[in-house]
C-alpha positions as CSV (number, residue, x, y, z in Angstrom):
1,X,0.0,0.0,0.0
2,X,1.5,3.4,-1.0
3,X,2.1,6.2,1.5
4,X,-0.9,8.5,2.1
5,X,0.2,12.1,2.6
6,X,-2.9,13.2,4.7
7,X,-2.5,10.1,6.9
8,X,1.2,10.8,7.4
9,X,0.6,14.4,8.4
10,X,-2.1,13.3,10.9
11,X,0.4,11.1,12.9
12,X,0.8,12.6,16.3
13,X,1.5,10.9,19.6
14,X,1.3,13.0,22.8
15,X,2.5,12.6,26.4
16,X,4.2,9.3,26.0
17,X,5.8,8.4,29.4
18,X,9.5,7.6,29.4
19,X,11.8,7.3,32.4
20,X,15.6,6.9,32.7
21,X,18.0,6.5,35.6
22,X,21.6,7.4,36.4
23,X,22.5,3.9,35.3
24,X,21.1,4.6,31.9
25,X,23.0,7.8,31.6
26,X,26.3,6.0,32.5
27,X,25.5,3.2,30.1
28,X,25.0,5.7,27.3
29,X,28.3,7.5,28.1
30,X,30.2,4.1,28.1
31,X,28.5,3.1,24.8
32,X,30.0,6.2,23.0
33,X,33.4,5.8,24.5
34,X,33.5,7.7,27.7
35,X,35.5,6.1,30.5
36,X,37.7,3.9,28.2
37,X,40.6,5.0,30.5
38,X,39.1,4.5,34.0
39,X,41.8,6.8,35.4
40,X,40.8,9.7,33.3
41,X,39.3,12.1,35.8
42,X,37.8,14.3,33.1
43,X,35.6,11.4,31.8
44,X,35.0,9.7,35.1
45,X,32.1,12.0,36.1
46,X,30.2,10.7,33.1
47,X,30.4,7.1,34.1
48,X,30.7,7.2,37.9
49,X,28.0,8.5,40.1
50,X,30.0,9.3,43.2
51,X,31.6,12.7,44.0
52,X,30.4,15.6,41.9
53,X,27.0,15.5,40.1
54,X,26.8,12.9,37.4
55,X,27.4,14.5,34.0
56,X,25.3,13.7,30.9
57,X,26.4,13.6,27.3
58,X,24.1,15.9,25.4
59,X,23.4,13.4,22.6
60,X,21.9,11.0,25.1
61,X,18.7,12.8,24.2
62,X,18.6,10.6,21.0
63,X,17.9,7.5,23.0
64,X,15.3,9.1,25.3
65,X,12.5,8.9,22.7
66,X,10.8,5.5,22.5
67,X,10.4,4.4,18.8
68,X,11.4,7.7,17.2
69,X,9.8,6.4,14.0
70,X,6.0,6.3,14.8
71,X,4.2,3.0,14.1
72,X,1.8,2.7,11.3
73,X,3.3,5.1,8.8
74,X,2.8,2.7,5.9
75,X,6.3,2.7,4.6
76,X,8.5,-0.3,3.7
77,X,10.5,-0.5,6.9
78,X,13.1,-2.7,5.2
79,X,14.1,0.1,2.9
80,X,14.2,3.2,5.2
81,X,17.4,5.1,5.7
82,X,18.1,7.4,8.6
83,X,19.6,10.4,6.8
84,X,19.8,13.3,9.2
85,X,19.6,13.9,12.9
86,X,19.0,17.3,14.6
87,X,19.0,18.1,18.4
88,X,18.2,21.2,20.3
89,X,18.8,21.3,24.1
90,X,17.0,23.9,26.2
91,X,18.8,22.9,29.4
92,X,21.3,20.2,30.3
93,X,19.9,16.7,30.6
94,X,19.5,15.6,34.3
95,X,21.2,12.4,35.3
96,X,17.7,10.8,35.7
97,X,14.2,11.9,35.0
98,X,10.6,11.0,34.2
99,X,9.7,12.5,30.8
100,X,6.7,13.1,28.7
101,X,7.4,12.7,24.9
102,X,5.4,14.2,22.0
103,X,6.1,12.9,18.5
104,X,4.8,14.0,15.1
105,X,5.4,13.9,11.4
106,X,6.5,17.4,10.3
107,X,6.5,16.9,6.5
108,X,6.7,14.4,3.7
109,X,8.1,14.9,0.2
110,X,7.7,12.7,-2.8
111,X,10.9,12.5,-4.8
112,X,9.5,10.0,-7.3
113,X,9.7,6.1,-7.6
114,X,13.5,6.1,-8.1
115,X,14.5,8.3,-5.2
116,X,11.8,7.5,-2.7
117,X,10.0,9.6,-0.1
118,X,11.6,12.1,2.3
119,X,9.9,12.2,5.7
120,X,10.7,14.6,8.5
121,X,9.9,13.6,12.1
122,X,10.1,15.6,15.3
123,X,9.9,14.8,19.0
124,X,9.8,16.9,22.2
125,X,10.9,15.8,25.6
126,X,9.5,17.5,28.7
127,X,9.9,16.9,32.5
128,X,6.8,15.1,33.8
129,X,7.1,16.9,37.1
130,X,6.6,20.5,35.8
131,X,6.2,20.3,32.0
132,X,9.6,22.0,31.4
133,X,10.9,21.4,27.9
134,X,14.3,19.7,27.9
135,X,14.9,19.1,24.2
136,X,13.5,18.9,20.7
137,X,14.8,16.4,18.2
138,X,14.3,16.0,14.5
139,X,15.3,13.4,12.0
140,X,15.0,12.9,8.3
141,X,14.1,9.5,6.9
142,X,14.5,8.4,3.3
143,X,11.9,5.8,2.5
144,X,13.6,4.4,-0.6
145,X,10.7,2.1,-1.6
146,X,7.9,4.5,-1.2
147,X,8.4,7.3,-3.8
148,X,5.6,8.1,-6.2
149,X,2.9,8.3,-3.5
150,X,1.5,11.6,-4.8
151,X,2.8,13.9,-2.1
152,X,4.4,17.4,-2.6
153,X,7.8,17.8,-4.0
154,X,10.6,19.1,-1.7
155,X,14.1,18.8,-0.5
156,X,13.8,19.0,3.2
157,X,16.1,21.1,5.4
158,X,19.1,22.8,3.7
159,X,22.4,21.3,5.1
160,X,24.9,23.3,7.1
161,X,28.1,23.9,5.3
162,X,31.5,23.8,6.9
163,X,33.9,26.7,6.1
164,X,36.2,26.4,3.1
165,X,39.4,26.2,5.0
166,X,41.5,23.6,6.7
167,X,40.0,22.3,10.0
168,X,40.9,24.1,13.1
169,X,41.0,21.0,15.3
170,X,40.9,17.2,14.9
171,X,40.2,14.3,17.2
172,X,40.7,10.6,16.7
173,X,38.5,8.2,18.7
174,X,39.0,4.4,18.3
175,X,35.9,2.4,18.5
176,X,35.7,-1.0,20.3
177,X,35.2,-4.3,18.4
178,X,32.1,-4.9,20.6
179,X,30.9,-1.3,20.6
180,X,27.7,-2.0,18.6
181,X,26.8,-4.8,21.1
182,X,27.3,-2.3,23.9
183,X,25.4,0.6,22.3
184,X,22.4,-1.5,21.4
185,X,21.7,-1.8,25.1
186,X,20.6,1.8,25.0
187,X,17.5,0.8,23.1
188,X,18.1,0.2,19.4
189,X,18.0,-3.6,19.1
190,X,18.1,-3.8,15.3
191,X,19.9,-7.1,14.5
192,X,21.9,-5.4,11.7
193,X,24.2,-4.2,14.5
194,X,24.7,-7.5,16.2
195,X,23.9,-10.5,13.8
196,X,26.6,-11.2,11.2
197,X,24.1,-13.1,9.0
198,X,21.6,-10.2,9.0
199,X,24.4,-7.8,8.1
200,X,25.5,-10.1,5.3
201,X,22.0,-10.2,3.9
202,X,22.1,-6.4,3.3
203,X,25.6,-6.4,1.9
204,X,27.9,-5.9,4.9
205,X,30.6,-8.3,5.7
206,X,30.0,-7.7,9.5
207,X,27.6,-5.8,11.7
208,X,27.8,-2.0,11.5
209,X,27.8,0.6,14.2
210,X,24.6,2.5,14.9
211,X,24.6,5.9,13.2
212,X,23.5,7.5,16.4
213,X,26.5,6.0,18.1
214,X,28.7,7.7,15.6
215,X,26.8,10.9,16.4
216,X,27.6,10.4,20.0
217,X,31.2,9.8,19.3
218,X,31.3,13.1,17.4
219,X,29.7,14.8,20.4
220,X,32.4,13.2,22.7
221,X,35.1,14.6,20.3
222,X,33.7,18.2,20.6
223,X,33.3,17.8,24.4
224,X,36.9,16.7,25.0
225,X,38.5,18.9,22.3
226,X,36.7,22.2,22.6
227,X,34.4,22.2,25.7
228,X,36.9,20.8,28.2
229,X,34.2,18.2,29.1
230,X,31.7,20.9,30.1
231,X,28.4,19.2,28.9
232,X,26.4,22.3,29.8
233,X,27.9,24.3,26.9
234,X,26.3,22.3,24.0
235,X,22.8,23.4,23.0
236,X,22.5,22.2,19.4
237,X,24.0,19.2,17.6
238,X,23.0,18.3,14.0
239,X,24.6,16.1,11.3
240,X,23.9,14.0,8.2
241,X,24.8,10.3,8.0
242,X,26.8,9.4,4.9
243,X,28.4,6.0,5.5
244,X,28.5,3.3,8.1
245,X,31.2,2.9,10.8
246,X,32.4,-0.7,11.6
247,X,33.2,-1.5,15.2
248,X,37.0,-1.2,15.5
249,X,37.3,1.7,13.2
250,X,39.0,4.9,14.3
251,X,36.6,7.9,13.9
252,X,38.3,11.2,13.0
253,X,36.3,14.3,13.8
254,X,37.4,17.5,12.1
255,X,36.1,20.8,13.6
256,X,35.9,24.4,12.5
257,X,35.2,26.9,15.2
258,X,33.6,30.3,14.4
259,X,32.4,31.9,17.6
260,X,29.8,29.7,19.3
261,X,29.3,27.7,16.1
262,X,31.3,24.5,15.5
263,X,31.1,22.9,12.1
264,X,32.2,19.3,12.1
265,X,32.5,16.1,10.0
266,X,33.7,12.6,10.7
267,X,35.7,10.2,8.6
268,X,37.3,6.8,8.9
269,X,40.7,7.3,7.2
270,X,41.6,3.6,7.1
271,X,38.8,3.1,4.6
272,X,38.8,6.7,3.1
273,X,35.1,7.0,4.1
274,X,33.3,10.1,5.2
275,X,30.7,8.9,7.8
276,X,29.1,12.2,9.0
277,X,28.7,15.3,7.0
278,X,27.3,18.8,7.5
279,X,27.8,18.7,11.3
280,X,26.7,21.8,13.3
281,X,27.2,22.2,17.0
282,X,26.1,25.4,18.8
283,X,27.5,26.4,22.1
284,X,25.7,28.5,24.8
285,X,26.6,32.1,24.3
C-alpha cells in the first residue's frame, strides 16, 4: 500500500511516558566511548555517580524517545534510511528523569519512484514533574521504496556547510570491536548491528555501528577537544549520516570553530570514508 500524505501528516503521539535512571546515563556514556581509560578524571564524572554531580552527554537525548519512528506510517520498513539527525537542548539533561514525549510527522516529500520519499519527524521531551521542555529532536528518513505516492515535492532542510578552510581541530577516537553490542543496550536492538548473518543479507561483511552511536562519538570529540568536558555548553547538535562505521574503526572528527558555532565532520581514514557530514554544534553564548 502506498504512503498516504494526509494520513502521514495526521500522525501525532502525545504525552508518552519515558523514564531513565543514572545507570542509563552512565551506560550511554560508556557506549559512545566515555571512561575507556578509567583513570581519566575528566571522563569519570560521566560514568561514575560518586563525588560531583553525574554529568550527561548531550546526545543522550537521542535515546530518550521511544520508537522515534512512529508506528503505522505505511512505509516499507526494510528500505528506510536514517539520513539526518537534529538536536536542540534547552537545558542540560539531568542524570535521571521522568519524561513526557510528543512525536509527530513534520512533513513528507515525494521524490519519485526512483528516489523514494523524504519524511521529517520531530519529537519533544518534557519533564513530567513541571512540563519543562528539555529538548526537541528531529530526524529525516529516506523511505527508498515509497516514492511516487503523490505527495508534494521538496528537498527537506538545507544542510549546514563547513567553512572552506583547513579544519581548526581534529580528534581521533578508536571504537571497540564490541561497541555496537554495547550501544544496542541503550535501546536500538536492530539485528543489523549484532547479527553477522543479518548484516551479510544487506551487503555488509559484518555488523555495522549504529549511526546515532557515531553521532555520540562526534559529540564526545567536541566535548573533549573544545568544551573541556563541560556538557552544559552544548545546546545544538546536528549532522547528516553518509556512510557506516564498523566496530573497531577509528573515527576522526574534524572541527571548524567560528564563535559559538562549531562545524564538524567525521571520517574513517583507514577506509577513506566520510561517515558524518554537515555537522553543526552550537554552544551556549
